[in-house]
C-alpha positions in Angstrom: 34.1 180.0 56.7 37.8 180.6 56.4 38.7 184.2 55.7 42.3 183.6 54.7 43.2 185.2 51.4 45.6 187.7 49.7 44.5 191.3 49.3 45.7 194.4 47.6 43.8 197.4 49.0 44.8 200.8 47.7 42.2 203.4 48.4 43.2 207.0 48.7 41.7 209.8 51.0 39.8 211.3 48.1 37.4 208.4 48.0 34.3 208.6 50.2 32.6 205.4 51.4 29.8 204.3 53.7 29.4 200.7 54.8 27.7 198.3 57.2 28.9 194.8 58.1 28.0 191.8 60.1 31.2 191.4 62.2 32.0 193.1 65.5 34.9 195.1 63.9 32.6 196.6 61.3 31.4 200.1 62.1 28.5 200.2 62.1 27.6 196.6 62.7 24.2 195.0 61.8 24.0 191.4 63.0 20.8 190.8 61.0 22.9 190.7 57.8 23.8 187.1 58.8 20.2 186.1 58.0 20.9 187.0 54.4 24.5 185.6 54.4 25.9 189.1 53.8 29.4 189.8 55.1 29.8 193.5 54.2 28.2 196.0 51.9 28.2 199.7 51.2 28.4 202.6 48.7 31.5 204.3 47.2 32.3 207.6 45.6 35.7 206.7 44.1 38.2 209.4 43.2 42.0 209.4 43.1 43.7 206.2 44.0 41.3 203.3 44.0 42.5 199.7 43.3 41.4 196.5 45.1 42.4 192.9 44.2 41.9 189.7 46.1 43.1 186.1 45.5 41.2 183.2 47.0 38.6 185.3 48.9 35.7 183.1 50.0 32.9 185.5 49.2 31.1 186.7 46.1 31.3 190.4 45.2 28.6 192.4 43.5 29.2 195.8 42.1 26.4 198.0 40.8 27.5 201.0 38.7 25.6 204.3 39.0 27.9 206.9 37.6 31.3 206.8 35.9 33.2 203.7 35.0 35.4 201.1 36.7 37.5 198.1 35.5 36.7 194.6 36.7 39.7 192.4 37.1 39.2 188.7 36.5 42.7 187.1 36.3 44.1 188.3 33.0 40.7 189.5 31.8 39.5 193.1 32.1 35.8 194.1 31.9 34.3 197.6 32.0 31.5 198.4 34.5 29.4 201.4 33.6 26.2 203.0 34.8 23.2 200.7 35.2 25.4 197.6 35.0 26.0 194.8 37.5 29.3 193.0 37.9 29.4 189.5 39.6 32.8 188.5 40.9 32.4 184.9 42.1 34.2 183.6 45.2 37.8 182.4 45.0 40.1 183.0 42.0 41.8 186.3 41.2 39.2 189.1 41.2 39.3 192.8 41.7 38.2 196.3 40.5 39.7 199.8 40.1 38.5 203.2 39.1 38.5 204.0 35.4 36.8 207.4 35.1 37.7 210.5 37.2 34.7 209.8 39.4 33.1 206.4 39.9 29.9 206.0 42.0 28.8 202.4 42.8 27.2 200.1 45.4 28.9 196.9 46.5 28.1 193.7 48.3 30.4 191.0 49.8 28.2 187.9 50.0 29.1 184.6 51.8 29.9 181.6 49.7 26.8 179.9 50.9 23.9 177.9 49.3 21.8 181.1 49.6 23.9 182.7 46.9 24.7 179.6 44.8 23.3 181.3 41.7 26.3 183.7 41.7 28.9 180.9 41.7 30.9 180.3 38.5 34.4 180.3 37.0 34.5 183.8 35.7 33.4 187.4 36.5 30.6 188.8 34.4 28.9 192.2 33.7 25.3 192.6 32.6 22.9 195.5 32.2 20.3 196.2 34.9 17.6 198.6 35.8 17.1 200.9 38.7 20.7 201.0 39.9 20.1 204.4 41.5 17.2 203.0 43.6 19.4 200.3 45.1 22.3 202.7 45.6 20.2 205.2 47.6 18.4 202.5 49.6 21.8 201.1 50.6 23.1 204.6 51.4 20.1 205.1 53.7 20.7 201.8 55.4 24.3 202.8 56.2 23.1 206.0 57.8 20.3 204.2 59.8 22.6 201.6 61.1 24.6 204.3 62.9 21.5 205.4 64.9 21.3 203.8 68.3 17.7 204.6 69.1 14.7 204.6 66.8 16.7 203.2 64.0 14.9 202.2 60.8 17.8 199.9 59.8 15.6 196.8 59.7 13.1 198.4 57.3 15.9 199.8 55.2 17.6 196.4 55.0 14.3 194.8 53.9 14.0 197.4 51.1 17.7 196.8 50.0 17.1 193.0 49.8 13.9 193.5 47.9 15.6 195.7 45.3 18.7 193.5 45.1 16.7 190.4 44.5 14.6 192.1 41.9 17.8 193.2 40.1 19.4 189.7 40.4 16.3 187.9 39.1 16.6 189.9 35.9 20.4 189.6 35.7 20.7 185.9 36.4 18.4 185.2 33.4 21.0 187.0 31.3 23.8 185.0 32.8 21.9 181.6 32.9 24.0 178.6 32.2 22.6 175.2 31.1 21.7 173.4 34.3 22.8 170.0 33.1 26.3 171.3 32.3 26.7 172.9 35.7 25.4 169.8 37.5 27.8 167.6 35.6 30.8 169.5 37.0 29.4 170.1 40.5 29.6 166.3 41.1 33.4 166.6 41.0 33.4 168.7 44.2 31.8 165.9 46.1 34.0 163.1 44.7 37.2 164.8 43.6 39.4 161.7 44.0 37.6 159.9 41.2 39.4 159.6 37.8 37.4 162.4 36.0 38.0 162.2 32.2 36.8 164.8 29.7 35.7 162.2 27.2 33.6 160.4 29.7 31.9 163.6 30.9 31.2 164.5 27.2 29.6 161.1 26.8 27.5 161.6 29.8 26.3 165.0 28.4 25.6 163.3 25.1 28.0 165.1 22.8 31.4 164.6 21.3 34.5 165.6 23.3 35.2 168.5 20.8 31.6 169.8 21.1 31.7 169.4 24.8 34.8 171.6 25.0 33.1 174.3 22.9 30.1 174.2 25.2 32.2 174.6 28.3 34.1 177.5 26.8 30.9 179.2 25.7 28.8 178.8 28.8 31.2 178.2 31.6 34.2 180.3 30.3 36.8 177.5 30.7 37.9 174.2 29.2 36.5 171.0 30.8 40.0 170.2 32.2 40.2 173.6 33.8 36.7 173.1 35.3 37.7 169.8 36.8 40.8 171.4 38.4 38.6 174.3 39.8 36.3 171.9 41.5 39.1 169.9 43.0 40.9 173.0 44.3 37.7 174.4 45.8 37.2 171.1 47.6 40.8 171.1 48.7 40.5 174.6 50.1 37.4 173.6 52.1 39.1 170.5 53.5 42.2 172.4 54.6 40.1 175.2 56.1 38.3 172.6 58.3 41.6 172.0 60.1 40.9 168.2 60.3 43.3 167.1 57.5 47.0 167.4 56.6 48.2 168.7 53.3 49.2 165.2 52.2 45.8 163.7 53.2 44.0 166.4 51.3 46.2 165.9 48.2 45.1 162.2 48.1 41.5 163.1 48.9 41.2 165.4 45.8 42.9 163.0 43.4 46.6 163.9 43.5 49.2 161.1 44.0 52.1 163.6 44.5 52.0 166.2 47.2 54.4 168.5 45.2 52.1 168.5 42.2 49.1 169.2 44.3 50.9 172.1 46.1 52.0 173.7 42.8 48.4 173.5 41.5 46.9 174.9 44.7 49.4 177.8 44.8 48.7 178.6 41.2 45.0 178.6 41.8 44.8 180.5 45.1 48.1 182.4 45.2 49.3 180.8 48.4 50.6 177.3 49.4 48.2 174.8 51.0 50.3 174.6 54.1 49.5 178.2 54.9 45.8 177.5 55.0 46.4 174.5 57.3 48.8 176.4 59.6 46.5 179.3 59.9 43.6 177.1 60.8 45.7 175.4 63.5 46.7 178.7 64.9 43.0 179.8 65.0 42.1 176.6 66.9 45.0 177.1 69.3 43.8 180.7 70.0 40.2 179.5 70.5 41.1 176.6 72.7 44.4 177.4 74.5 46.0 174.7 76.6 45.7 175.1 80.4 48.8 174.4 82.5 48.0 173.4 86.1 49.5 175.4 88.9 
């Protein structure tokens, strides 16, 4: 998974946080998080300066409010997250959050954009009411402490409890956020065949409604127009292809249905906040660092 994205991270010294992650540079590190496709997670007591935004981040973010309030940033939209509420910020796009009240206590998860978490994918951030937010917060707080212990750690048991509580919370929340399966499946096909000539009127016909009604359904249940959803699927596929390091920008433009590289580059930059060439160059640098050339003596 490519981890190239833009980030604004402004967290002052007044904020107290505890966390645990899967990577070697996380302190503490818990490699078993990989089994659940969790990149990073923790709890925060936000005070003073606290403002985080990301563009094009390839992971889903969950925030569970316990005390106080925060603002959820979703492009131009702003949502309020209060106690006993869950915010889902899907991967990619322009997402973020900042402190709203004087003190904001919440738990958070950074989850890999993997099939394991497909139910969190979508075009927009959302906030729903949940139960037992305190239970999950304190279970995660305990896990962060246990992960620091080198001997006789109960991190494994604490992780199992956290996952049980999280899944219980998500099962209830996803029902509130459920989208019509047929509508989602219709657009997911674009990801796997982005070069096809996808027309809104044809998609509406396949769904069995008029183009005007199809547009209303997409806005109501998916939060975007059909044309915007087509573009989103193409851009996500383009990002995946560029991150593989196996294709040039011009090749990817054609593969996702663009005849002009300039048009593709403008759209990609508008969607992710950085040019497609930067993804490609970063991937080549990564490959070069992993497999350096050897010069004979």
